[in-house]
FITORFI-410432 format. One record per residue (C-alpha): residue number from 1; x, y, z. Coordinates in steps of 0.2 Angstrom, whole numbers, always signed. Layout:
! FITORFI-410432
<pt i="NUM" u="X" v="Y" w="Z"/>
...
! end
This chain:
! FITORFI-410432
<pt i="1" u="+523" v="-369" w="+1114"/>
<pt i="2" u="+530" v="-371" w="+1097"/>
<pt i="3" u="+545" v="-362" w="+1089"/>
<pt i="4" u="+547" v="-360" w="+1070"/>
<pt i="5" u="+562" v="-352" w="+1062"/>
<pt i="6" u="+558" v="-346" w="+1044"/>
<pt i="7" u="+567" v="-334" w="+1033"/>
<pt i="8" u="+560" v="-317" w="+1029"/>
<pt i="9" u="+557" v="-315" w="+1010"/>
<pt i="10" u="+543" v="-303" w="+1008"/>
<pt i="11" u="+546" v="-287" w="+1000"/>
<pt i="12" u="+542" v="-271" w="+1010"/>
<pt i="13" u="+531" v="-256" w="+1003"/>
<pt i="14" u="+530" v="-240" w="+1012"/>
<pt i="15" u="+513" v="-231" w="+1012"/>
<pt i="16" u="+519" v="-213" w="+1008"/>
<pt i="17" u="+532" v="-218" w="+996"/>
<pt i="18" u="+528" v="-214" w="+977"/>
<pt i="19" u="+542" v="-226" w="+971"/>
<pt i="20" u="+534" v="-240" w="+982"/>
<pt i="21" u="+517" v="-236" w="+975"/>
<pt i="22" u="+524" v="-238" w="+957"/>
<pt i="23" u="+532" v="-254" w="+961"/>
<pt i="24" u="+516" v="-261" w="+968"/>
<pt i="25" u="+507" v="-256" w="+952"/>
<pt i="26" u="+521" v="-264" w="+941"/>
<pt i="27" u="+519" v="-280" w="+952"/>
<pt i="28" u="+501" v="-281" w="+949"/>
<pt i="29" u="+500" v="-275" w="+931"/>
<pt i="30" u="+510" v="-287" w="+920"/>
<pt i="31" u="+505" v="-278" w="+904"/>
<pt i="32" u="+513" v="-264" w="+895"/>
<pt i="33" u="+510" v="-247" w="+904"/>
<pt i="34" u="+504" v="-238" w="+889"/>
<pt i="35" u="+499" v="-222" w="+899"/>
<pt i="36" u="+516" v="-221" w="+907"/>
<pt i="37" u="+525" v="-224" w="+890"/>
<pt i="38" u="+515" v="-210" w="+882"/>
<pt i="39" u="+522" v="-198" w="+896"/>
<pt i="40" u="+539" v="-204" w="+891"/>
<pt i="41" u="+536" v="-201" w="+873"/>
<pt i="42" u="+529" v="-184" w="+874"/>
<pt i="43" u="+542" v="-177" w="+887"/>
<pt i="44" u="+557" v="-184" w="+877"/>
<pt i="45" u="+549" v="-176" w="+861"/>
<pt i="46" u="+547" v="-160" w="+870"/>
<pt i="47" u="+565" v="-159" w="+875"/>
<pt i="48" u="+572" v="-164" w="+858"/>
<pt i="49" u="+562" v="-153" w="+846"/>
<pt i="50" u="+571" v="-137" w="+850"/>
<pt i="51" u="+588" v="-145" w="+849"/>
<pt i="52" u="+589" v="-147" w="+830"/>
<pt i="53" u="+574" v="-137" w="+824"/>
<pt i="54" u="+585" v="-123" w="+819"/>
<pt i="55" u="+597" v="-132" w="+808"/>
<pt i="56" u="+587" v="-130" w="+791"/>
<pt i="57" u="+586" v="-111" w="+793"/>
<pt i="58" u="+602" v="-108" w="+804"/>
<pt i="59" u="+612" v="-104" w="+788"/>
<pt i="60" u="+599" v="-91" w="+783"/>
<pt i="61" u="+598" v="-84" w="+801"/>
<pt i="62" u="+617" v="-81" w="+802"/>
<pt i="63" u="+616" v="-73" w="+785"/>
<pt i="64" u="+603" v="-61" w="+790"/>
<pt i="65" u="+613" v="-57" w="+806"/>
<pt i="66" u="+627" v="-50" w="+794"/>
<pt i="67" u="+641" v="-56" w="+805"/>
<pt i="68" u="+649" v="-67" w="+792"/>
<pt i="69" u="+660" v="-57" w="+780"/>
<pt i="70" u="+660" v="-71" w="+767"/>
<pt i="71" u="+647" v="-84" w="+762"/>
<pt i="72" u="+659" v="-98" w="+765"/>
<pt i="73" u="+661" v="-92" w="+783"/>
<pt i="74" u="+642" v="-94" w="+787"/>
<pt i="75" u="+644" v="-112" w="+793"/>
<pt i="76" u="+658" v="-107" w="+805"/>
<pt i="77" u="+646" v="-95" w="+815"/>
<pt i="78" u="+632" v="-107" w="+813"/>
<pt i="79" u="+642" v="-120" w="+823"/>
<pt i="80" u="+643" v="-108" w="+838"/>
<pt i="81" u="+624" v="-106" w="+839"/>
<pt i="82" u="+622" v="-124" w="+837"/>
<pt i="83" u="+635" v="-128" w="+851"/>
<pt i="84" u="+629" v="-115" w="+864"/>
<pt i="85" u="+614" v="-126" w="+868"/>
<pt i="86" u="+625" v="-142" w="+872"/>
<pt i="87" u="+638" v="-131" w="+881"/>
<pt i="88" u="+624" v="-125" w="+893"/>
<pt i="89" u="+617" v="-142" w="+896"/>
<pt i="90" u="+634" v="-149" w="+899"/>
<pt i="91" u="+636" v="-137" w="+914"/>
<pt i="92" u="+620" v="-142" w="+923"/>
<pt i="93" u="+616" v="-160" w="+918"/>
<pt i="94" u="+624" v="-167" w="+934"/>
<pt i="95" u="+616" v="-154" w="+945"/>
<pt i="96" u="+598" v="-159" w="+938"/>
<pt i="97" u="+602" v="-177" w="+940"/>
<pt i="98" u="+607" v="-175" w="+958"/>
<pt i="99" u="+591" v="-165" w="+961"/>
<pt i="100" u="+581" v="-179" w="+952"/>
<pt i="101" u="+588" v="-192" w="+964"/>
<pt i="102" u="+585" v="-181" w="+979"/>
<pt i="103" u="+568" v="-173" w="+976"/>
<pt i="104" u="+561" v="-184" w="+962"/>
<pt i="105" u="+560" v="-185" w="+943"/>
<pt i="106" u="+544" v="-175" w="+941"/>
<pt i="107" u="+549" v="-158" w="+947"/>
<pt i="108" u="+565" v="-158" w="+936"/>
<pt i="109" u="+554" v="-164" w="+921"/>
<pt i="110" u="+541" v="-150" w="+923"/>
<pt i="111" u="+554" v="-137" w="+925"/>
<pt i="112" u="+563" v="-143" w="+909"/>
<pt i="113" u="+547" v="-142" w="+899"/>
<pt i="114" u="+543" v="-125" w="+906"/>
<pt i="115" u="+560" v="-118" w="+901"/>
<pt i="116" u="+557" v="-124" w="+883"/>
<pt i="117" u="+542" v="-112" w="+883"/>
<pt i="118" u="+552" v="-97" w="+888"/>
<pt i="119" u="+569" v="-98" w="+880"/>
<pt i="120" u="+564" v="-106" w="+864"/>
<pt i="121" u="+551" v="-92" w="+861"/>
<pt i="122" u="+564" v="-79" w="+864"/>
<pt i="123" u="+576" v="-87" w="+852"/>
<pt i="124" u="+564" v="-86" w="+838"/>
<pt i="125" u="+563" v="-67" w="+842"/>
<pt i="126" u="+582" v="-65" w="+841"/>
<pt i="127" u="+588" v="-50" w="+832"/>
<pt i="128" u="+607" v="-52" w="+832"/>
<pt i="129" u="+620" v="-66" w="+834"/>
<pt i="130" u="+623" v="-64" w="+853"/>
<pt i="131" u="+605" v="-64" w="+858"/>
<pt i="132" u="+603" v="-80" w="+848"/>
<pt i="133" u="+618" v="-88" w="+857"/>
<pt i="134" u="+612" v="-82" w="+874"/>
<pt i="135" u="+595" v="-89" w="+872"/>
<pt i="136" u="+601" v="-106" w="+866"/>
<pt i="137" u="+614" v="-107" w="+881"/>
<pt i="138" u="+600" v="-103" w="+894"/>
<pt i="139" u="+589" v="-116" w="+885"/>
<pt i="140" u="+602" v="-129" w="+887"/>
<pt i="141" u="+606" v="-124" w="+905"/>
<pt i="142" u="+588" v="-128" w="+910"/>
<pt i="143" u="+585" v="-143" w="+899"/>
<pt i="144" u="+590" v="-157" w="+911"/>
<pt i="145" u="+576" v="-168" w="+905"/>
<pt i="146" u="+584" v="-182" w="+896"/>
<pt i="147" u="+593" v="-189" w="+911"/>
<pt i="148" u="+578" v="-190" w="+923"/>
<pt i="149" u="+567" v="-197" w="+909"/>
<pt i="150" u="+579" v="-211" w="+906"/>
<pt i="151" u="+579" v="-215" w="+925"/>
<pt i="152" u="+560" v="-214" w="+925"/>
<pt i="153" u="+558" v="-225" w="+910"/>
<pt i="154" u="+568" v="-239" w="+918"/>
<pt i="155" u="+558" v="-238" w="+934"/>
<pt i="156" u="+540" v="-236" w="+928"/>
<pt i="157" u="+539" v="-253" w="+920"/>
<pt i="158" u="+543" v="-271" w="+923"/>
<pt i="159" u="+560" v="-277" w="+918"/>
<pt i="160" u="+554" v="-287" w="+903"/>
<pt i="161" u="+548" v="-270" w="+895"/>
<pt i="162" u="+564" v="-260" w="+899"/>
<pt i="163" u="+571" v="-262" w="+881"/>
<pt i="164" u="+554" v="-256" w="+875"/>
<pt i="165" u="+554" v="-241" w="+886"/>
<pt i="166" u="+572" v="-236" w="+881"/>
<pt i="167" u="+567" v="-239" w="+863"/>
<pt i="168" u="+553" v="-226" w="+866"/>
<pt i="169" u="+565" v="-213" w="+872"/>
<pt i="170" u="+578" v="-216" w="+858"/>
<pt i="171" u="+563" v="-217" w="+845"/>
<pt i="172" u="+556" v="-201" w="+852"/>
<pt i="173" u="+573" v="-193" w="+853"/>
<pt i="174" u="+577" v="-198" w="+835"/>
<pt i="175" u="+560" v="-192" w="+828"/>
<pt i="176" u="+562" v="-176" w="+838"/>
<pt i="177" u="+579" v="-173" w="+829"/>
<pt i="178" u="+570" v="-176" w="+813"/>
<pt i="179" u="+553" v="-168" w="+815"/>
<pt i="180" u="+561" v="-153" w="+823"/>
<pt i="181" u="+571" v="-149" w="+808"/>
<pt i="182" u="+556" v="-153" w="+797"/>
<pt i="183" u="+546" v="-140" w="+807"/>
<pt i="184" u="+560" v="-128" w="+805"/>
<pt i="185" u="+561" v="-131" w="+786"/>
<pt i="186" u="+542" v="-129" w="+783"/>
<pt i="187" u="+539" v="-115" w="+794"/>
<pt i="188" u="+554" v="-103" w="+793"/>
<pt i="189" u="+552" v="-88" w="+783"/>
<pt i="190" u="+533" v="-90" w="+781"/>
<pt i="191" u="+531" v="-72" w="+773"/>
<pt i="192" u="+542" v="-78" w="+758"/>
<pt i="193" u="+534" v="-96" w="+757"/>
<pt i="194" u="+516" v="-92" w="+761"/>
<pt i="195" u="+513" v="-74" w="+756"/>
<pt i="196" u="+494" v="-77" w="+755"/>
<pt i="197" u="+494" v="-81" w="+774"/>
<pt i="198" u="+508" v="-70" w="+781"/>
<pt i="199" u="+512" v="-52" w="+775"/>
<pt i="200" u="+530" v="-45" w="+776"/>
<pt i="201" u="+524" v="-32" w="+789"/>
<pt i="202" u="+517" v="-45" w="+801"/>
<pt i="203" u="+526" v="-52" w="+816"/>
<pt i="204" u="+531" v="-67" w="+806"/>
<pt i="205" u="+537" v="-56" w="+792"/>
<pt i="206" u="+548" v="-46" w="+804"/>
<pt i="207" u="+554" v="-61" w="+813"/>
<pt i="208" u="+555" v="-74" w="+799"/>
<pt i="209" u="+561" v="-88" w="+811"/>
<pt i="210" u="+549" v="-86" w="+825"/>
<pt i="211" u="+535" v="-97" w="+819"/>
<pt i="212" u="+543" v="-114" w="+821"/>
<pt i="213" u="+549" v="-109" w="+838"/>
<pt i="214" u="+532" v="-103" w="+843"/>
<pt i="215" u="+524" v="-120" w="+837"/>
<pt i="216" u="+537" v="-130" w="+848"/>
<pt i="217" u="+534" v="-118" w="+863"/>
<pt i="218" u="+515" v="-121" w="+862"/>
<pt i="219" u="+518" v="-140" w="+862"/>
<pt i="220" u="+530" v="-138" w="+877"/>
<pt i="221" u="+516" v="-128" w="+886"/>
<pt i="222" u="+504" v="-142" w="+883"/>
<pt i="223" u="+517" v="-155" w="+889"/>
<pt i="224" u="+520" v="-145" w="+905"/>
<pt i="225" u="+502" v="-146" w="+909"/>
<pt i="226" u="+501" v="-164" w="+906"/>
<pt i="227" u="+516" v="-168" w="+917"/>
<pt i="228" u="+505" v="-163" w="+932"/>
<pt i="229" u="+498" v="-180" w="+931"/>
<pt i="230" u="+515" v="-188" w="+929"/>
<pt i="231" u="+518" v="-202" w="+942"/>
<pt i="232" u="+533" v="-200" w="+953"/>
<pt i="233" u="+545" v="-216" w="+954"/>
<pt i="234" u="+558" v="-211" w="+966"/>
<pt i="235" u="+558" v="-220" w="+983"/>
<pt i="236" u="+557" v="-208" w="+997"/>
<pt i="237" u="+556" v="-217" w="+1015"/>
<pt i="238" u="+555" v="-205" w="+1030"/>
<pt i="239" u="+548" v="-217" w="+1043"/>
<pt i="240" u="+556" v="-217" w="+1060"/>
<pt i="241" u="+565" v="-233" w="+1063"/>
<pt i="242" u="+562" v="-232" w="+1082"/>
<pt i="243" u="+544" v="-233" w="+1079"/>
<pt i="244" u="+544" v="-249" w="+1069"/>
<pt i="245" u="+559" v="-258" w="+1076"/>
<pt i="246" u="+549" v="-268" w="+1089"/>
<pt i="247" u="+533" v="-270" w="+1079"/>
<pt i="248" u="+528" v="-283" w="+1067"/>
<pt i="249" u="+531" v="-272" w="+1052"/>
<pt i="250" u="+549" v="-274" w="+1056"/>
<pt i="251" u="+548" v="-291" w="+1050"/>
<pt i="252" u="+543" v="-285" w="+1032"/>
<pt i="253" u="+556" v="-272" w="+1033"/>
<pt i="254" u="+570" v="-285" w="+1035"/>
<pt i="255" u="+584" v="-284" w="+1023"/>
<pt i="256" u="+579" v="-301" w="+1015"/>
<pt i="257" u="+567" v="-292" w="+1003"/>
<pt i="258" u="+573" v="-291" w="+985"/>
<pt i="259" u="+573" v="-273" w="+985"/>
<pt i="260" u="+578" v="-269" w="+1003"/>
<pt i="261" u="+595" v="-263" w="+999"/>
<pt i="262" u="+588" v="-247" w="+994"/>
<pt i="263" u="+577" v="-245" w="+1010"/>
<pt i="264" u="+591" v="-250" w="+1022"/>
<pt i="265" u="+600" v="-235" w="+1029"/>
<pt i="266" u="+617" v="-243" w="+1032"/>
<pt i="267" u="+616" v="-250" w="+1014"/>
<pt i="268" u="+611" v="-233" w="+1007"/>
<pt i="269" u="+626" v="-225" w="+1015"/>
<pt i="270" u="+638" v="-238" w="+1008"/>
<pt i="271" u="+631" v="-238" w="+991"/>
<pt i="272" u="+630" v="-219" w="+990"/>
<pt i="273" u="+648" v="-218" w="+995"/>
<pt i="274" u="+653" v="-228" w="+981"/>
<pt i="275" u="+659" v="-217" w="+967"/>
<pt i="276" u="+650" v="-218" w="+951"/>
<pt i="277" u="+666" v="-214" w="+942"/>
<pt i="278" u="+673" v="-231" w="+948"/>
<pt i="279" u="+659" v="-240" w="+940"/>
<pt i="280" u="+667" v="-245" w="+924"/>
<pt i="281" u="+652" v="-253" w="+916"/>
<pt i="282" u="+643" v="-236" w="+918"/>
<pt i="283" u="+659" v="-226" w="+912"/>
<pt i="284" u="+663" v="-237" w="+897"/>
<pt i="285" u="+644" v="-236" w="+892"/>
<pt i="286" u="+645" v="-217" w="+894"/>
<pt i="287" u="+661" v="-215" w="+884"/>
<pt i="288" u="+654" v="-226" w="+869"/>
<pt i="289" u="+637" v="-215" w="+870"/>
<pt i="290" u="+647" v="-199" w="+869"/>
<pt i="291" u="+657" v="-205" w="+854"/>
<pt i="292" u="+641" v="-209" w="+844"/>
<pt i="293" u="+633" v="-193" w="+850"/>
<pt i="294" u="+647" v="-183" w="+844"/>
<pt i="295" u="+645" v="-191" w="+827"/>
<pt i="296" u="+626" v="-189" w="+827"/>
<pt i="297" u="+626" v="-171" w="+832"/>
<pt i="298" u="+639" v="-166" w="+819"/>
<pt i="299" u="+629" v="-176" w="+806"/>
<pt i="300" u="+613" v="-167" w="+810"/>
<pt i="301" u="+620" v="-150" w="+807"/>
<pt i="302" u="+631" v="-155" w="+792"/>
<pt i="303" u="+616" v="-163" w="+783"/>
<pt i="304" u="+605" v="-148" w="+783"/>
<pt i="305" u="+620" v="-136" w="+779"/>
<pt i="306" u="+625" v="-147" w="+765"/>
<pt i="307" u="+608" v="-149" w="+758"/>
<pt i="308" u="+604" v="-130" w="+757"/>
<pt i="309" u="+621" v="-125" w="+751"/>
<pt i="310" u="+624" v="-121" w="+732"/>
<pt i="311" u="+628" v="-135" w="+720"/>
<pt i="312" u="+644" v="-126" w="+715"/>
<pt i="313" u="+650" v="-130" w="+733"/>
<pt i="314" u="+644" v="-148" w="+732"/>
<pt i="315" u="+627" v="-146" w="+740"/>
<pt i="316" u="+610" v="-150" w="+734"/>
<pt i="317" u="+603" v="-132" w="+732"/>
<pt i="318" u="+588" v="-137" w="+743"/>
<pt i="319" u="+576" v="-125" w="+751"/>
<pt i="320" u="+572" v="-126" w="+769"/>
<pt i="321" u="+555" v="-134" w="+764"/>
<pt i="322" u="+564" v="-147" w="+753"/>
<pt i="323" u="+575" v="-152" w="+769"/>
<pt i="324" u="+559" v="-153" w="+779"/>
<pt i="325" u="+551" v="-165" w="+767"/>
<pt i="326" u="+566" v="-177" w="+768"/>
<pt i="327" u="+567" v="-176" w="+786"/>
<pt i="328" u="+548" v="-179" w="+788"/>
<pt i="329" u="+550" v="-195" w="+777"/>
<pt i="330" u="+564" v="-201" w="+788"/>
<pt i="331" u="+554" v="-198" w="+804"/>
<pt i="332" u="+539" v="-208" w="+798"/>
<pt i="333" u="+550" v="-223" w="+794"/>
<pt i="334" u="+560" v="-222" w="+810"/>
<pt i="335" u="+544" v="-223" w="+820"/>
<pt i="336" u="+538" v="-239" w="+811"/>
<pt i="337" u="+555" v="-247" w="+814"/>
<pt i="338" u="+557" v="-243" w="+832"/>
<pt i="339" u="+540" v="-248" w="+837"/>
<pt i="340" u="+538" v="-264" w="+828"/>
<pt i="341" u="+556" v="-270" w="+823"/>
<pt i="342" u="+568" v="-264" w="+836"/>
<pt i="343" u="+562" v="-273" w="+851"/>
<pt i="344" u="+562" v="-290" w="+841"/>
<pt i="345" u="+579" v="-288" w="+834"/>
<pt i="346" u="+586" v="-282" w="+851"/>
<pt i="347" u="+580" v="-298" w="+860"/>
<pt i="348" u="+589" v="-308" w="+847"/>
<pt i="349" u="+605" v="-299" w="+845"/>
<pt i="350" u="+606" v="-289" w="+861"/>
<pt i="351" u="+610" v="-271" w="+863"/>
<pt i="352" u="+629" v="-272" w="+860"/>
<pt i="353" u="+629" v="-282" w="+844"/>
<pt i="354" u="+614" v="-273" w="+837"/>
<pt i="355" u="+623" v="-256" w="+840"/>
<pt i="356" u="+639" v="-262" w="+833"/>
<pt i="357" u="+631" v="-268" w="+817"/>
<pt i="358" u="+621" v="-252" w="+815"/>
<pt i="359" u="+636" v="-242" w="+817"/>
<pt i="360" u="+646" v="-252" w="+804"/>
<pt i="361" u="+632" v="-251" w="+791"/>
<pt i="362" u="+632" v="-232" w="+793"/>
<pt i="363" u="+649" v="-230" w="+785"/>
<pt i="364" u="+644" v="-235" w="+767"/>
<pt i="365" u="+628" v="-225" w="+768"/>
<pt i="366" u="+638" v="-209" w="+773"/>
<pt i="367" u="+651" v="-212" w="+760"/>
<pt i="368" u="+637" v="-212" w="+746"/>
<pt i="369" u="+631" v="-194" w="+750"/>
<pt i="370" u="+644" v="-184" w="+739"/>
<pt i="371" u="+640" v="-196" w="+725"/>
<pt i="372" u="+621" v="-193" w="+727"/>
<pt i="373" u="+624" v="-174" w="+726"/>
<pt i="374" u="+629" v="-177" w="+707"/>
<pt i="375" u="+612" v="-183" w="+703"/>
<pt i="376" u="+596" v="-173" w="+699"/>
<pt i="377" u="+577" v="-175" w="+697"/>
<pt i="378" u="+568" v="-190" w="+703"/>
<pt i="379" u="+583" v="-201" w="+706"/>
<pt i="380" u="+590" v="-188" w="+718"/>
<pt i="381" u="+574" v="-187" w="+727"/>
<pt i="382" u="+572" v="-205" w="+729"/>
<pt i="383" u="+590" v="-209" w="+734"/>
<pt i="384" u="+592" v="-195" w="+746"/>
<pt i="385" u="+576" v="-199" w="+755"/>
<pt i="386" u="+581" v="-218" w="+756"/>
<pt i="387" u="+599" v="-213" w="+762"/>
<pt i="388" u="+592" v="-201" w="+775"/>
<pt i="389" u="+580" v="-214" w="+782"/>
<pt i="390" u="+592" v="-228" w="+783"/>
<pt i="391" u="+605" v="-217" w="+792"/>
<pt i="392" u="+593" v="-210" w="+805"/>
<pt i="393" u="+587" v="-228" w="+808"/>
<pt i="394" u="+604" v="-234" w="+811"/>
<pt i="395" u="+609" v="-219" w="+822"/>
<pt i="396" u="+594" v="-221" w="+834"/>
<pt i="397" u="+597" v="-240" w="+835"/>
<pt i="398" u="+615" v="-237" w="+841"/>
<pt i="399" u="+609" v="-224" w="+854"/>
<pt i="400" u="+595" v="-235" w="+861"/>
<pt i="401" u="+608" v="-249" w="+865"/>
<pt i="402" u="+619" v="-237" w="+874"/>
<pt i="403" u="+603" v="-231" w="+884"/>
<pt i="404" u="+600" v="-249" w="+890"/>
<pt i="405" u="+618" v="-252" w="+895"/>
<pt i="406" u="+619" v="-236" w="+906"/>
<pt i="407" u="+603" v="-239" w="+915"/>
<pt i="408" u="+608" v="-258" w="+918"/>
<pt i="409" u="+624" v="-252" w="+926"/>
<pt i="410" u="+618" v="-244" w="+942"/>
<pt i="411" u="+604" v="-246" w="+955"/>
<pt i="412" u="+588" v="-236" w="+955"/>
<pt i="413" u="+594" v="-223" w="+968"/>
<pt i="414" u="+609" v="-218" w="+957"/>
<pt i="415" u="+601" v="-218" w="+940"/>
<pt i="416" u="+597" v="-199" w="+941"/>
<pt i="417" u="+615" v="-195" w="+945"/>
<pt i="418" u="+622" v="-208" w="+933"/>
<pt i="419" u="+611" v="-201" w="+918"/>
<pt i="420" u="+616" v="-183" w="+924"/>
<pt i="421" u="+635" v="-188" w="+921"/>
<pt i="422" u="+630" v="-196" w="+905"/>
<pt i="423" u="+621" v="-180" w="+899"/>
<pt i="424" u="+636" v="-169" w="+905"/>
<pt i="425" u="+649" v="-179" w="+895"/>
<pt i="426" u="+637" v="-181" w="+880"/>
<pt i="427" u="+633" v="-163" w="+880"/>
<pt i="428" u="+652" v="-158" w="+880"/>
<pt i="429" u="+654" v="-170" w="+865"/>
<pt i="430" u="+638" v="-163" w="+856"/>
<pt i="431" u="+644" v="-145" w="+860"/>
<pt i="432" u="+660" v="-149" w="+850"/>
<pt i="433" u="+649" v="-158" w="+836"/>
<pt i="434" u="+641" v="-142" w="+828"/>
<pt i="435" u="+656" v="-131" w="+831"/>
<pt i="436" u="+668" v="-144" w="+824"/>
<pt i="437" u="+655" v="-149" w="+810"/>
<pt i="438" u="+652" v="-131" w="+805"/>
<pt i="439" u="+671" v="-127" w="+804"/>
<pt i="440" u="+674" v="-143" w="+794"/>
<pt i="441" u="+660" v="-139" w="+782"/>
<pt i="442" u="+666" v="-121" w="+780"/>
<pt i="443" u="+684" v="-128" w="+776"/>
<pt i="444" u="+676" v="-141" w="+764"/>
<pt i="445" u="+668" v="-126" w="+755"/>
<pt i="446" u="+685" v="-119" w="+751"/>
<pt i="447" u="+693" v="-134" w="+744"/>
<pt i="448" u="+682" v="-140" w="+730"/>
<pt i="449" u="+697" v="-143" w="+718"/>
<pt i="450" u="+708" v="-152" w="+730"/>
<pt i="451" u="+717" v="-168" w="+724"/>
<pt i="452" u="+713" v="-178" w="+740"/>
<pt i="453" u="+696" v="-178" w="+747"/>
<pt i="454" u="+689" v="-163" w="+738"/>
<pt i="455" u="+674" v="-153" w="+745"/>
<pt i="456" u="+661" v="-163" w="+755"/>
<pt i="457" u="+671" v="-179" w="+753"/>
<pt i="458" u="+682" v="-173" w="+767"/>
<pt i="459" u="+667" v="-170" w="+778"/>
<pt i="460" u="+659" v="-187" w="+776"/>
<pt i="461" u="+676" v="-195" w="+777"/>
<pt i="462" u="+679" v="-188" w="+794"/>
<pt i="463" u="+662" v="-192" w="+800"/>
<pt i="464" u="+665" v="-210" w="+796"/>
<pt i="465" u="+682" v="-210" w="+805"/>
<pt i="466" u="+673" v="-204" w="+821"/>
<pt i="467" u="+660" v="-218" w="+818"/>
<pt i="468" u="+673" v="-231" w="+816"/>
<pt i="469" u="+682" v="-226" w="+832"/>
<pt i="470" u="+666" v="-227" w="+841"/>
<pt i="471" u="+663" v="-245" w="+834"/>
<pt i="472" u="+680" v="-250" w="+841"/>
<pt i="473" u="+675" v="-244" w="+858"/>
<pt i="474" u="+661" v="-257" w="+859"/>
<pt i="475" u="+673" v="-272" w="+860"/>
<pt i="476" u="+681" v="-279" w="+875"/>
<pt i="477" u="+691" v="-275" w="+885"/>
<pt i="478" u="+685" v="-257" w="+884"/>
<pt i="479" u="+666" v="-260" w="+885"/>
<pt i="480" u="+662" v="-269" w="+901"/>
<pt i="481" u="+643" v="-271" w="+901"/>
<pt i="482" u="+634" v="-276" w="+917"/>
<pt i="483" u="+626" v="-292" w="+915"/>
<pt i="484" u="+607" v="-291" w="+916"/>
<pt i="485" u="+607" v="-307" w="+927"/>
<pt i="486" u="+618" v="-299" w="+941"/>
<pt i="487" u="+607" v="-292" w="+954"/>
<pt i="488" u="+611" v="-286" w="+972"/>
<pt i="489" u="+604" v="-298" w="+984"/>
<pt i="490" u="+608" v="-303" w="+1002"/>
<pt i="491" u="+623" v="-313" w="+1004"/>
<pt i="492" u="+624" v="-329" w="+1015"/>
<pt i="493" u="+643" v="-331" w="+1013"/>
<pt i="494" u="+656" v="-329" w="+1027"/>
<pt i="495" u="+642" v="-326" w="+1039"/>
<pt i="496" u="+639" v="-309" w="+1032"/>
<pt i="497" u="+620" v="-311" w="+1035"/>
<pt i="498" u="+609" v="-325" w="+1042"/>
<pt i="499" u="+591" v="-325" w="+1039"/>
<pt i="500" u="+581" v="-317" w="+1054"/>
<pt i="501" u="+572" v="-329" w="+1064"/>
<pt i="502" u="+553" v="-328" w="+1069"/>
<pt i="503" u="+549" v="-337" w="+1085"/>
<pt i="504" u="+531" v="-341" w="+1087"/>
<pt i="505" u="+525" v="-345" w="+1105"/>
<pt i="506" u="+508" v="-352" w="+1107"/>
<pt i="507" u="+499" v="-352" w="+1124"/>
<pt i="508" u="+481" v="-352" w="+1129"/>
<pt i="509" u="+476" v="-351" w="+1111"/>
<pt i="510" u="+486" v="-334" w="+1110"/>
<pt i="511" u="+500" v="-332" w="+1098"/>
<pt i="512" u="+515" v="-321" w="+1101"/>
<pt i="513" u="+528" v="-317" w="+1088"/>
<pt i="514" u="+546" v="-313" w="+1093"/>
<pt i="515" u="+558" v="-306" w="+1080"/>
<pt i="516" u="+576" v="-311" w="+1081"/>
<pt i="517" u="+588" v="-302" w="+1069"/>
<pt i="518" u="+605" v="-310" w="+1067"/>
<pt i="519" u="+617" v="-299" w="+1058"/>
<pt i="520" u="+617" v="-283" w="+1048"/>
<pt i="521" u="+615" v="-284" w="+1030"/>
<pt i="522" u="+629" v="-284" w="+1018"/>
<pt i="523" u="+624" v="-284" w="+1000"/>
<pt i="524" u="+633" v="-294" w="+987"/>
<pt i="525" u="+633" v="-297" w="+969"/>
<pt i="526" u="+628" v="-314" w="+963"/>
! end
């Protein structure tokens, strides 16, 4: 008879758990999961397209509703329509995050893409101001996609590809915020732009803003069908512990596994009881994320309003099609940057430093906009395209860094709720962005001859102040990022846990294995 004491280090996988199956795939396949990354790309694009697609034609839509008494007041009412989406999303993001943590990421994602099909289509058919606000509000309430897809992106690949997966989300997000307005710019009012294809008496003539909404809804319908094959990544363990406590499988279910903190019932209760609001690395990352999101949302609306406004008010007198061309150019450049340059630069500088530099560089770019409006012809076209491209690249770089910080701050089983909290806070800030931006733009239109910060100089000055405040929040002691090297592993200090012992008894060429657990597991941060 021989006795051997060995520590248990093997990771446990449950047969009926989709998260365990995905972990096994990640362990075996060490390459980039291209198919899963494609899912991330199209789902994020689907949820982003309707957010800002209305901005190029929102000015004209509000004008056609005849709710603004003066032309200068159009931006004020446009801000409320832009904000209604974010206000609806702020009310429900935590709810969808909790649902994603309990029932899986996939059901929430499919429901979100389906809601785009319904409510975005109805928004295009809006006949008055209140119908437009209601449809945008309902679209926001059911659009809980971004939180679950960020959790999914951090779980569907190996850790070394996490920055790339988060970069895909922010890239798709940024491109959606550009392609969406481009579609709105090209396809709104088709009876006026393309009279040979669309008559005034046709459906698209009676509803001049329906065509861009219809195109986005058709794309969302395709994405909803594709999501049927989306792999689930949430860990769901329903095994009866009595059935395995005396079996050999209990050896593999030992807390010594590197990921067993999420499978152990006692640990789950302790960690679930820990409030996410006390997790300062998470909260500080969310606050920084919200500050930058406020700036980006206000900029997205103000840029389109500024570009289509008359030159006598400091604008560019662009058509919706001209705005679409500028944003399409920005989208192509952003795609190239995020796919080929961002992962390399992020590995060198890290997400915090890179976000900080990008935000600082955005300030002189925005300050140049009122001076660009004084130009004309080819010079105006070249400079406004270059400035828009650079501004959008810098904005998406900042957002990508905050995505990485948020998901590194929590374990897997809390990512849905954590991203839900982030989406709620971000949506509240973004709800204020269009409303505040629209009111600010309307104010600037009325003070063209002011001695201090006349006209649009005031708009871009305040945007830069918001950006600089956000930059200050990226420094210590406010921002407290969770170190990527810190992982929850079993502690051996103070006798909190001792490795379980296997006693191997050999008699008459037969072997018996006896499992002797020592103490319950207490996870610690190392």
